[in-house]
N, C-alpha and C positions, 0 to 999 in steps of 0.2 A: 503443501499446506497453504490455504488461502485465508487471508485475514482481512475481511472488510472492516476498515477502521471505524471507530466510534460505535454508536448504536442509537436507534431512534428514540429510546426512552431516557437517554442520559440526562436530558434537560430536567427531568422530573425528580432526580435524586442528586442534587449538587453536593450533599454531604459525602456521599459515596464516591462520586467521580473526582471530587477535589481532595480526597484523602491522600496523604503522601505515600509514595513507594520509593524504594531504592532502585535506581536504574543501572547500577553497576559503577557509576561515577559520582552520583549525587542524587538529590531529592527531585522527584517529578510527581505530578498528579497522577492518580490512578488512571484517568482518562479525561477526555474533554467532550464537549458536545459536537465539535467540528465546526466547519464554516457553512455558508449557504450562499446562494445567488441573491442578488438584490430582490428577485421575485419570491424568495422564500423557499426555494428548492434546496433541501438539505444535503450536505456532504454524506451523511450517514446513509441516506436513501440511495444516492449515486453509488457509493461504495458497495452496498449490498446488492444492487442490481447487477453491477459489473461482476461481482463475485459469483452470483448465480449463473450468469452466462458463461463465465470461465469454468466453473465446476462442471457444467454440462458439456462444454467442449472437451475438456480433459478426460472426463468420464467416457465420452464417446471414443476416445483414443485408447481406452483401457487403463487409464491412470486411476489409482486409489487416491481419493481426495478427502482431506480433512479441513473443515472450516472452523474458525474460532467462534462464530455465531451463526445460527441458522434462521433467525428472524430479525426484523428491524423494529421491534416494539419492546425490547428489553433494555437492561442497563448493564454496561460493561461488556465483557470482562475487563479487568485492569490490564494495562499493557504488559505487566509482568506475567500474568496468566496467559496472555496471547503468545508470548515467547515460549512459555512452558508447554503449550499445546503442540507447537511445532517440534520442540525438542523431544517431548515424550513420544511423538509419532515417528521420530527419527526420519523426518521428511527429507527427501532427496533435493527438494527445492521449496522455498517459502517466499510468498509474495504478500506484502501488506499493501492493500489498495486504499489510496487516499486521493483527495483533491485539495489544492491549496487555497488559502484566503489571502493572496498576495496583493500587491498594489494594483489598482484598477487599470493602470496604464500598461501592465505587463501581462503576457500570456505564455502558454506553453507548458510542456511536461518537464519534470525533473526526477531523477532516480537517486534516492538517498541510499548510500552504501555504508556498511559498518566500518569503524576504525578499531584496530586491535585493542582489546580491553580484558584480556584474561580468558573468560569463558568463550569468547568468539574468535580467539586467535587462530584456530585451525581452519576457520571457514572464511577468512578474509579474501583469499585469492579466488576461491570458487564463487563467492558472492560478487566479486568484481566481474567475473566472467558472466554471471547471470545478468548483472546490470548492463553489460555490453550487449548481450543478446536482446534484452528488453529495448534498449535504445535503438538498436538496429531494426527491430520489428516495428516499432512505432514509426520510424522514418520510412522504412520500405513500404509500409501499408498506408502512409500518409494520414495517420490518425490525428496527429497534433504536432505543431512545430516544437523545436527545442526551446525550453524556457529562456526568455531574454532578460531575466532578472535574478534567477537562482542557479547556482552551480556554474560549472564550466562545461560547455558542450553537452548539457543535460545531465551531468554527473555531479553529485554533491556528497562528499564524505561527511558523516555526522557521528559525533561521539556523545550526544546528549539525549539519546532515545533508548528507552529500555528494550524495545523490541529488537533493536540492532545490537545493543551492547550485550544482551543476555542470550542471544541466539547461539546454539551449537550446531545449527544446520545452515547451509547456504541460503542467504536471505537478502532481499532488498525491499525498500519501501518506495512505491511509485506515486508521485504527485501527478495525477493524470492530466490535470488542467488547472487553470486559475479561475475559480468560481466567482471572483470579484471582477473579472474582466468581461465586458459585454459580449465580445465575440465568443469567448469560451463558454460563457453562461448560456448562450443560445444553443450551443452544441450539447452540453452535458445533460440537458433535460430530455434529450431524444433517445428513444430505444435504439435507433440505428447507430448512433455514435457510441453508446454504451456497449453494444454488441461488437463494434469495431475495436474498441479498447480490449475487450475480452479476447477477441480473436488474435490480436497482436500479442497479448500476454501468453495465450496458449501456444502460439508459434514460437515465442521466445523460450518458454519452458521446455517445449519439445526439443528445440535446438540444443538447449543446455543439457538436457538429460541424455540425448542420443550422442552428443559429442563427448560426454564424460567417460 
């Protein structure tokens, strides 16, 4: 299951995306608009492009791929629904694709992993394995340096996100870069970098599934 975070039309319906949902531990907004570069290139577009490249790469390997959205001009779905899509598909692996809006001085990727919260308790260990595979692929393929401001060695456990709290399948969320950093911003807008991210994710998922 591939989840390109946010959606291109989210900004047009603040009442919907700001509506509260229960993320397994507390209240959270249905979704957000995501971040963007200083030049106005949106995270939603980046996430969607990477997701399409990734879906094509995995499909070419014979994988059955489910996406949480298939266009970049809609609104939502809510983060709870995104978790439900992966769970209903009984996905062998799930990746939520994002990019960060961190401090302009910081750059790099971070992998957000679930913390045990009832529904996700049985997939914590495989999710950590998936996260390790993603980290290894990003570094081996020299896609992006490890984040110098978030997590430890590129790994950040999170217990405040519905997509991770409510998953019943192995899942991680990948902050592929920091869109507020000038060096990262110059990369994220290019098709070649987006394709390199997708290829690293495809390598990681293949490694995870074939090692299972």
